[in-house]
C-alpha positions as CSV (number, residue, x, y, z in Angstrom):
1,M,-13.6,25.8,2.3
2,S,-12.6,26.5,5.8
3,A,-9.2,26.5,7.4
4,A,-8.0,29.3,9.9
5,D,-4.5,28.8,8.9
6,P,-4.3,27.3,5.5
7,I,-1.1,25.8,4.5
8,L,-2.7,24.2,1.1
9,A,-5.7,26.2,-1.0
10,V,-6.7,25.0,-4.1
11,E,-9.4,27.3,-5.8
12,G,-11.2,26.4,-9.0
13,L,-9.3,23.2,-9.8
14,E,-9.8,21.7,-13.1
15,A,-7.9,18.9,-14.4
16,G,-8.3,15.6,-16.8
17,Y,-6.7,13.0,-19.0
18,G,-6.5,13.2,-22.5
19,E,-9.8,15.2,-23.6
20,V,-11.6,13.7,-20.7
21,Q,-12.3,15.9,-17.8
22,V,-12.3,14.6,-14.4
23,L,-12.3,17.6,-12.4
24,W,-14.8,20.5,-12.2
25,G,-13.6,24.0,-10.5
26,V,-12.6,21.8,-7.2
27,S,-12.1,24.5,-4.3
28,L,-10.3,23.2,-0.7
29,C,-7.7,23.8,1.7
30,A,-6.0,21.9,4.6
31,G,-5.0,24.0,7.7
32,R,-1.7,24.3,8.8
33,G,-1.1,21.2,11.4
34,Q,-4.6,19.7,10.9
35,F,-5.9,16.4,9.3
36,T,-8.1,16.9,6.7
37,A,-10.1,13.9,4.5
38,I,-11.1,13.9,1.3
39,V,-14.0,11.0,0.6
40,G,-16.3,10.2,-2.0
41,A,-17.4,7.0,-4.2
42,N,-14.7,5.1,-6.6
43,G,-14.6,7.5,-9.9
44,A,-15.0,10.6,-8.6
45,G,-11.8,12.4,-9.1
46,K,-9.7,12.0,-5.6
47,T,-6.8,10.4,-7.2
48,T,-6.9,13.2,-10.0
49,M,-7.1,15.8,-7.6
50,L,-4.1,15.1,-5.7
51,R,-1.9,14.0,-8.8
52,A,-2.9,17.8,-10.0
53,I,-2.4,19.1,-6.3
54,A,1.0,17.1,-6.1
55,G,2.2,18.0,-10.0
56,T,2.1,14.9,-11.3
57,I,-0.3,15.6,-13.8
58,R,-0.5,19.5,-14.8
59,P,-4.0,21.1,-13.9
60,W,-5.8,22.6,-16.7
61,R,-7.1,25.5,-15.1
62,G,-7.2,26.6,-11.4
63,R,-4.9,27.3,-8.8
64,V,-2.8,25.5,-6.3
65,T,-0.9,27.9,-3.5
66,F,1.1,26.1,-0.8
67,D,2.6,28.2,2.5
68,G,2.1,31.3,0.4
69,A,3.3,30.4,-2.8
70,D,1.6,29.7,-6.2
71,V,2.4,26.8,-7.0
72,T,-0.1,25.4,-9.6
73,R,2.4,24.7,-12.8
74,M,5.4,23.6,-10.6
75,P,6.8,20.2,-11.5
76,T,6.7,17.5,-8.5
77,H,10.2,17.9,-7.7
78,L,10.2,21.2,-7.1
79,K,7.3,21.0,-4.7
80,A,9.0,18.1,-3.0
81,A,12.2,20.8,-2.4
82,R,9.1,23.0,-0.9
83,G,7.6,20.6,1.5
84,V,5.2,18.7,-0.4
85,A,5.2,15.0,-0.4
86,L,2.5,12.2,-1.7
87,V,2.5,9.0,-0.8
88,P,0.7,7.3,-4.0
89,E,-2.1,4.9,-4.5
90,G,-0.6,1.5,-5.0
91,R,2.6,2.5,-2.8
92,Q,4.9,2.7,-6.1
93,L,8.0,1.4,-4.4
94,F,11.5,0.6,-6.1
95,S,10.5,-3.2,-5.5
96,A,13.7,-4.5,-6.1
97,M,15.3,-2.4,-3.8
98,T,15.7,-2.7,-0.1
99,V,13.9,-0.8,2.4
100,D,16.7,1.0,3.4
101,E,17.7,2.3,-0.2
102,N,13.7,2.9,-0.8
103,L,14.3,5.5,2.5
104,Q,17.4,6.8,1.1
105,L,15.5,7.8,-2.1
106,G,13.1,9.6,-0.1
107,A,16.1,11.7,1.3
108,F,16.7,13.1,-2.1
109,S,15.6,16.3,-2.3
110,G,17.5,18.3,0.0
111,R,15.2,20.3,2.0
112,A,15.4,19.0,5.4
113,T,17.2,20.6,8.4
114,R,17.5,17.8,10.5
115,P,20.4,15.3,9.7
116,Y,19.6,12.0,7.8
117,A,20.2,9.8,10.8
118,E,17.6,11.8,13.0
119,R,15.0,11.2,10.3
120,L,16.0,7.8,9.8
121,D,15.6,6.7,13.6
122,Q,12.2,8.7,14.1
123,V,10.6,6.7,11.3
124,F,11.8,3.7,12.8
125,V,10.3,4.6,15.5
126,L,7.1,5.3,14.3
127,F,7.3,2.1,12.3
128,P,9.6,-0.6,14.3
129,R,9.2,-3.4,11.9
130,L,11.1,-1.2,9.1
131,A,13.9,-1.2,11.4
132,E,13.9,-5.1,11.8
133,R,13.6,-5.4,7.8
134,R,15.9,-3.0,6.5
135,R,17.8,-5.0,4.5
136,Q,14.7,-6.9,2.8
137,I,13.8,-6.2,-0.4
138,A,10.5,-4.2,-0.6
139,G,9.0,-6.2,-3.1
140,T,9.4,-9.5,-0.9
141,L,7.3,-7.4,1.8
142,S,3.8,-7.7,3.1
143,G,0.9,-5.1,1.5
144,G,1.2,-3.3,5.2
145,E,4.6,-2.9,5.1
146,Q,4.9,-1.7,2.0
147,Q,3.1,0.7,2.8
148,M,4.6,1.5,6.5
149,V,7.5,2.5,3.4
150,A,5.7,4.3,1.7
151,I,5.0,6.3,4.2
152,A,8.4,6.4,5.7
153,R,9.7,7.3,2.3
154,S,7.6,10.4,2.2
155,L,8.8,11.7,5.8
156,M,12.3,11.1,5.1
157,S,11.7,14.3,2.8
158,D,11.0,16.1,6.4
159,P,7.9,17.3,4.7
160,S,5.1,20.1,5.9
161,I,2.4,18.7,4.6
162,L,2.0,14.7,3.8
163,I,-0.6,13.8,1.4
164,I,-2.0,10.3,1.1
165,D,-3.9,8.5,-1.5
166,E,-5.7,5.6,-0.4
167,M,-3.7,3.8,2.2
168,S,-6.0,1.4,3.5
169,L,-6.4,-0.1,-0.1
170,G,-6.0,-4.0,0.0
171,L,-5.0,-4.1,3.6
172,A,-6.1,-6.2,6.6
173,P,-8.4,-4.1,9.0
174,V,-6.1,-4.4,11.7
175,L,-3.0,-3.2,9.7
176,V,-5.3,0.0,8.8
177,N,-6.1,0.5,12.4
178,Q,-2.1,0.9,13.4
179,L,-1.5,3.1,10.3
180,F,-4.5,5.3,11.3
181,V,-3.1,5.4,14.6
182,T,0.5,6.6,13.1
183,L,-0.8,9.2,11.4
184,K,-2.8,10.7,14.3
185,R,0.9,10.6,16.2
186,L,2.3,12.6,13.5
187,K,-0.3,15.1,13.5
188,E,0.1,15.3,17.3
189,L,3.9,16.1,16.4
190,G,2.8,18.9,14.1
191,L,2.7,17.6,10.7
192,T,-0.2,18.6,8.3
193,I,-1.9,15.7,6.8
194,L,-4.0,15.6,3.6
195,L,-5.9,11.7,3.0
196,V,-8.1,10.6,0.4
197,E,-9.2,7.5,2.0
198,Q,-12.3,5.2,0.7
199,N,-12.6,3.8,4.7
200,V,-14.9,6.6,5.4
201,H,-15.5,5.6,9.2
202,L,-12.0,6.0,10.1
203,A,-11.3,9.0,7.9
204,L,-13.9,10.9,9.2
205,A,-13.0,9.6,13.1
206,V,-9.4,10.9,12.6
207,S,-9.7,14.1,10.6
208,D,-11.0,17.7,11.4
209,Y,-12.2,18.4,8.6
210,A,-13.4,16.9,5.5
211,Y,-14.7,17.2,2.0
212,V,-16.9,15.1,0.2
213,I,-16.2,14.6,-3.4
214,A,-18.6,13.4,-6.0
215,E,-18.5,13.5,-10.1
216,G,-15.5,15.5,-9.5
217,R,-16.7,18.1,-7.7
218,I,-16.7,18.8,-4.5
219,F,-20.2,18.4,-3.2
220,T,-20.1,19.4,0.9
221,D,-17.4,20.2,3.3
222,G,-17.4,20.5,7.0
223,P,-16.6,18.9,10.5
224,P,-16.5,15.2,10.4
225,A,-19.1,15.0,12.8
226,V,-21.8,17.4,11.2
227,L,-21.2,15.0,7.7
228,E,-21.7,11.9,9.1
229,A,-24.8,12.9,11.0
230,N,-26.4,14.4,7.7
231,P,-28.5,11.4,6.5
232,E,-28.7,12.2,2.9
233,I,-24.8,12.6,2.8
234,R,-24.6,9.5,4.7
235,R,-26.6,7.2,2.3
236,A,-25.8,8.8,-1.0
237,Y,-22.1,10.1,-0.6
238,L,-20.4,8.4,2.3
239,G,-21.9,4.9,1.8
240,L,-23.1,4.7,5.3
């Protein structure tokens, strides 16, 4: 576990569903202003870990610290008010509402220091296509456009950290590349990003630090170039 200035630290996290344990003593951190990737096979526990961090499920054991405060058992809406934004797997938009209405709901926490109109302008600069479709029903958008709305909705809360679960799932490669370019731009603007991603090549290409999770445990971590260069890790854990 490595970060010079961690904004998020997870220590010994254990969680699961019912009586089934999924996470076993997971520890990791995300450096302030850095892009941290979490990669691993399907079923390794990546989504469960993000849910436990964001508060959509309650951790069984362990500790989650955000910006110096213990937020382990804090409910999701209070974490959002502190600056934690989760873009969930499958996007989970309000599909019968317009793009504008989905973005308005993202601004509910009231933590933002910038006016609503300024935040809206920023997401439209990042995602010009949404400006063109702002009055369109979200459920009628393409998969890539819906993912743009999901990310933009989280940005409307003015987060300190953006946590994204499987951004590229089900999307065409050209759209995936566009979204990764946008994430790089957000990092350049100073936003901390924690990404769970099935596209290992892209995730390692853009991240500053990466963790490999396997069977509910952190198998290894380090700079992306080091992980990609290890033949055993490439073959057994990265699918490369």
